[in-house]
N, C-alpha and C positions, 0 to 999 in steps of 0.2 A: 459537438464531438459525436463520433460514431462508435458504436461497439462493433468491433471487427472480429473478435475472437472470444470464445468462452471455453474454459477448462473447468471441469468439475472434479475437485479433489475430495475423496471420501464422501461421495454422493451429495456434493455441494448443491447442485441445482435442484434435485428432488426434495431435499430438506428445505431449501429456501422457498421453493414454490408451495410446499405443503404448509410450512409453519410461519413463514415470513413474507408471504406473497405481496402484501401491501407495502412493506418496507423495500422489497426488491423493486417494485414498480417505482417507488420514490427515487431509489438510486438510479434506475434507468432514466427517469425523467430529468434528474439532475445532470447526468452525463449528456443526454441529448440537448439540454438547454444551454450548455457551455459553448461559447463561440471561440474557437481557436484563433480565428482571424483577428480578434481583439488583442491577442497576445503576440502578434508578430513584432519582431524587432525591426524598426524602420530606419536603420542606418546601414552604411556599407559594411560595417563590422558584423552585422547580423545576417550574413549570408555564408553558406557553406562554400567549399572550393568549387563546386559545380554550379554555384549561383542560386541555389534554392534558398528561399526565405527561412530564417530560423525563428523558433518560437521560444519565448521566455518562460521557463518552467516556473519561476517564482510568481509571475502573473497568473499562470494557470492554477497554481496552488491557491492563490488568494481567491480566484473566481470560484473554485470548487468549495473552499471553506465558507465563503459567503452563502452559497446555495445550500450547503448542508445545514448551516446554522438556521437559515430561513425555514427549513423543514423540521427544525427542532432537534437535530443531532448535536451531540456534545463530544468534545475530546475526553479521553480518560487517561489520567496519569497515575502511575504507581511508583511510590518511592522504593528505591533499591538500597538496602543497607548492606554494604559489602563486608564480607568477613575476611579476617586475616589468618584464621586458624588453619588454612590449607597451605600456607607458606612454609617452606623449609626454614630451619633456624637461621640460615645465612641468607634468606630471601630479603630482597630490598623492596620494602613498601613504604618507607618513610615513617614519620611519626603518626600520621593519621591517613586514613583512606577516606576521600570524600565520597559521600553517598550520591547516587545519581537517581535517575528515574527512567521508566519505560513508558512510552505513550502509544495509545491507539488513536488514530486520527479522529474517528467518529464512532460513537456508540449510541444505539437507541433500541430499547426494548429487547435486549439480549442479542442483538446483531451488531457485530463490529465491522467497520470498513477501514481499510488502510490504503493510502494512496502511495504510489511509487513514481512520482514525477520529480523527485529530488535526486541527489547523488547517492542513492542507496545501492551499494555494490551487490548486495545479496538479498533480493526480495524473498528468496526461498526461506530465509531466516524468519521473516514475518509470517509466512504461511505455515511453517512447520514448528516454530518455537514460540513466537510472540502470540499467535492466536491461541495456542495451547495454554500458555501462561495466563492470558486474560480469561480463558475458560476456567482454569483451575482456581483462579481467584474469584470466580462467580460473576464476572461482568458480562460474558457473552456465552452463547451456545453454538453459534455459527458465525461465519465471516465472509467478507467479500474483499478481494484484492483488486485494485484498479491500477493497471500497468499499461504504459504505451506500447504499441507494436514497434518492431524494429524500424519500420519505415518512419514512424513519427519520432521515435527516439533519436534517429539520425538527424532530425531537423530541429532538435532542441538546442538551447543556448549552451548547455553543458551536457556532458555525458550522463546518461541515466540507464538503468536496467530496462529490459524490455520483455514483453510477453513471451516470445518464442523461447528465450533462454529460461525463463521461469518455468514454462511448461516442460521443457526438456529436463530440467533439474528434477522436477517432481516425478516425471515418468521414470527416470533412472533411480530415484530414491524409493518410490513406491509408497504405499500407505502403511502407517504404523497404528497400533492399537490405541495410541494416545491422541491421534489426529482428530480434529473436529471437522465437520463439513465446511468446505470453503469453495466459493466460486471465484475463479480468476477471470477478470474481464480485460481483454486487450482493446485499447481505444486508439483511435486515429482521428485526425482532423477532418 
């Protein structure tokens, strides 16, 4: 894989280079070590209408997970206990609300990494809300988002979000006083 784009939200690059340089180098090594060609779909259904080869996002996720684990990164889950106190009296929430969880793909030594190779419609949620939540809970101080470029996203087996949209969203939103430093990396095959 190649890193084709970098966007620095709230001084993401300078903070990562200053405080997490070794971990940033690990992430770059992991990305550069992934071979997208191993994730090609090798049947007639695995082609776009223009005949381009498609890439299986699930296989890519597995390859990334294996490499991050090899380098000692771990996923981080947080249980979410949902409240019903904000429902109106006539609100319909059933007899019980099932609790869920929020997950950061990889965490190591105060740095969080989230991948967007799945069907996540709004990666900006991760960069703006999820990263802040994990920071507020004491798991991370800074983050990295890994997102395919539009070119690469168009060749995946299912629709995914892409780097250019993520950057546009963040540019339009701006930086808030609760945002943590995040580096967004746009990857391509």
